[in-house]
C-alpha positions as CSV (number, residue, x, y, z in Angstrom):
1,X,19.2,-56.6,-16.7
2,X,18.6,-52.9,-17.0
3,X,17.2,-50.8,-14.2
4,X,15.2,-48.5,-16.4
5,X,11.6,-48.2,-15.3
6,X,9.3,-47.4,-18.2
7,X,5.6,-46.4,-18.4
8,X,4.8,-50.0,-19.3
9,X,6.3,-51.3,-16.1
10,X,4.2,-48.7,-14.1
11,X,1.0,-49.7,-15.9
12,X,1.7,-53.4,-15.2
13,X,2.2,-52.7,-11.5
14,X,-1.0,-50.6,-11.4
15,X,-3.0,-53.4,-13.1
16,X,-1.7,-56.0,-10.6
17,X,-2.6,-53.7,-7.7
18,X,-6.1,-53.2,-9.2
19,X,-6.6,-56.9,-9.6
20,X,-5.4,-57.7,-6.0
21,X,-7.3,-55.1,-4.1
22,X,-10.3,-54.3,-6.4
23,X,-11.6,-51.0,-7.5
24,X,-13.7,-50.4,-4.3
25,X,-10.7,-50.6,-2.0
26,X,-8.2,-48.5,-4.0
27,X,-9.4,-45.1,-2.8
28,X,-9.2,-46.2,0.9
29,X,-5.7,-47.7,0.2
30,X,-4.5,-44.5,-1.4
31,X,-5.9,-42.4,1.4
32,X,-4.2,-44.4,4.1
33,X,-0.9,-44.4,2.2
34,X,-1.1,-40.6,1.9
35,X,-1.8,-40.2,5.6
36,X,1.1,-42.4,6.5
37,X,3.4,-40.4,4.3
38,X,2.2,-37.1,5.8
39,X,2.8,-38.5,9.3
40,X,6.2,-39.8,8.4
41,X,7.3,-36.4,6.9
42,X,6.0,-34.6,10.0
43,X,8.0,-36.9,12.3
44,X,11.2,-36.6,10.3
45,X,10.8,-32.8,10.4
46,X,10.3,-32.9,14.2
47,X,13.3,-35.1,14.5
48,X,15.5,-32.7,12.6
49,X,14.3,-29.7,14.6
50,X,14.9,-31.6,17.9
51,X,18.5,-32.4,16.8
52,X,19.3,-28.8,16.0
53,X,17.6,-27.6,19.2
54,X,19.6,-30.0,21.4
55,X,22.9,-29.1,19.8
56,X,22.4,-25.4,19.9
57,X,20.8,-25.1,23.3
58,X,23.0,-24.7,26.4
59,X,21.9,-25.8,29.8
60,X,22.8,-23.3,32.5
61,X,24.4,-24.8,35.6
62,X,22.1,-25.4,38.6
63,X,22.2,-22.8,41.4
64,X,24.6,-23.3,44.2
65,X,23.4,-25.8,46.8
66,X,20.8,-27.4,44.4
67,X,21.5,-30.9,43.2
68,X,19.5,-32.0,40.1
69,X,17.3,-35.1,40.6
70,X,19.1,-38.4,39.8
71,X,22.6,-37.0,39.9
72,X,25.1,-37.6,42.7
73,X,25.8,-34.7,45.0
74,X,28.7,-32.4,43.9
75,X,30.3,-32.4,47.4
76,X,30.1,-35.4,49.8
77,X,28.4,-34.5,53.1
78,X,30.8,-33.4,55.8
79,X,30.8,-35.6,58.9
80,X,30.6,-34.2,62.4
81,X,34.3,-33.7,63.5
82,X,33.6,-35.1,67.0
83,X,32.7,-38.5,65.5
84,X,35.5,-38.8,62.9
85,X,38.2,-41.3,63.7
86,X,41.5,-40.1,62.4
87,X,43.6,-42.4,60.2
88,X,47.0,-42.8,61.8
89,X,49.8,-44.7,59.9
90,X,51.3,-47.6,61.8
91,X,54.3,-46.6,63.9
92,X,57.4,-48.9,64.0
93,X,57.9,-50.7,67.3
94,X,61.5,-50.1,68.4
95,X,61.7,-53.6,70.0
96,X,61.0,-55.3,66.6
97,X,63.4,-53.2,64.5
98,X,61.9,-51.2,61.7
99,X,58.8,-53.4,61.0
100,X,55.4,-52.0,61.7
101,X,53.3,-53.6,64.4
102,X,51.3,-56.7,63.4
103,X,47.6,-56.4,63.4
């Protein structure tokens, strides 16, 4: 089967559409299809401009001391040194040899 579309094929399709929808509804149908195509083209154009804007735009870093909403803080908060328990490695008990004390 060939994929050539001729004027006869187009006329047959138009005749079938005319029979299905009627002459009174064809102008409204054509108007709604035209509006839909206009909206579609506008959205595609906006999508392309949004893509180029996001790829070319650079976001400056936030000022020092300001954390953007929804992101973790850059530096963990510092605890009060008086309330910090130092971590001390276990010291070997001389009575048990070189083994660390049992907890």
